[in-house]
N, C-alpha and C positions, 0 to 999 in steps of 0.2 A: 641755855644749853638744855637740850631735851635728850633724855636717855630712853632707849627702847630696850625692853627686856625680851629676848627671843626665847620662847619656851621650847625646849628640846623635843618634847613630844609632838608639838605642832610641826616642827621642821621635819621630823621623821615621817609624819603622816603625809606631808606634801611630797616628800621624796618617794614614798610608797605609791601614791597616786600617779606620779609621773612615770614610775616604772611599770605600773599596771597599764597605763595608756600605751607605752612603747610596746609592751608584750602583745596587747590586743591588736595593734597595728601590724606587728610582725606576723602574727598568726593568720591574719586575714590574707596576707600576701603569700604565705608559704604554700607552694605547690611543688610537686616533683618537677625538677628542671632537667632538660636534656642537655648533656654536656659530653664532650668527647673526652675519653679517659684512657689511660694506659692499663694494660692487663698485666697483673702480676703472674710470673711464671717461675717454674723450677726447670732447670736444664741439667740433665745428667749425661755424662759421656762415658763410653766404654770403647773397647777396641773396634767393635763393628759399627757403631753409630751413636745416635743421640736419642734421648727420650726427653720430650718436653711435656710438662704437665701444667695445666692452667685451671683455676677455679672459674667456672661459668655457670653458676646456679640459675636455673630458670630459663636458660637459653636452649632453644631447640636446635637440632643438628642442621636443619635447613636454614637457620639464621646465622650459620657460621660459614666463613670463606677462608680457606687455607691455601697458600701458594708457597711452593718451594722452588728456588732457582739458584743455581750455582751453590753458594754457601749461605744463602739468606732464606729465612722462613718468615712469612707474613700471616698473621692471624687477625681476621676482621670479624666483627659480629655486632649484635645489638641487644642490650638489655631493655625489655619493654616493661612499662609500668602497668599494673592492674588498674582498671577504671575505678575511680573513687566515688563516682556518682556525685551526690550532693554533700558528701562528707568532706570535712576540712582536715588536712594533715596537721597534726600537732608537731610531729617530728618526721622528717623525710631524709633518711640516710642510705636507703638501699640504692644500688647503682641503677641509673636510668640513662639510656642513650647509647650511642655508638662507641665502640672501642676498637683500637688497633694496636697491634704489637708487632714490631719488626725485630727479629733476632738474627744477628750475624754470627755464624759459627766459624770456628777456625779452619775447617777443611771443607772441600767440595762434597756435595751430597749426591745421592741417587734418588731424585724426586719421584721417579716412576715406581719405586718400591716402598713409598711412604705408607704407613698404616695409621689411621686416625680412629679413635673410639671416644664415645661420650657416655659416661656412666655415672649416675648419682651426682651430676653437676660438675664432674671433673673431665676435662678434655685431655686425652693422652695421645701424643704423636710419637711414633717410632720412625725415625728417619735414618737409613743406613748411610754410612760414609761411602764415597766413591771408591771403587776397587783400588785405584792407584794410591789412596790414602790409608788403606787398611794395613796393619802390620803383617809382615810376611814371616813365616817360620822357615829358617834356612837350615837344612840338614847338613851336618858336617860329616864328610866322608873320610874314612881312615885309609891312608894308602899313599 
């Protein structure tokens, strides 16, 4: 019967080398990838309409498309990646690619009166409710 003594340091060194090879392989392949993503939004409601805010850092206004129909708002756009040239990415977490967000609101809208602004990477939409869905003040008469 033969006994083999396995030195712990040698085993750790082998594991470290295997991990280094895996990391080198992963870093060579890591490039920003285009993927379709959903856009995170805040939706605020008041008596007159809705305010929708979305973070779109680095997106130009001409790269955004906004549609409002009945009670649905659709926001489309694209995050573009800066050219890396010959450099290799070590970490790539910034959003790259097309995004779309469809928001269904509880009441009909007046899309013709929608206002959209883009400031400091924040898209803000102000969409009024249709006149029929706005609260009405009723005066009570004495008599």
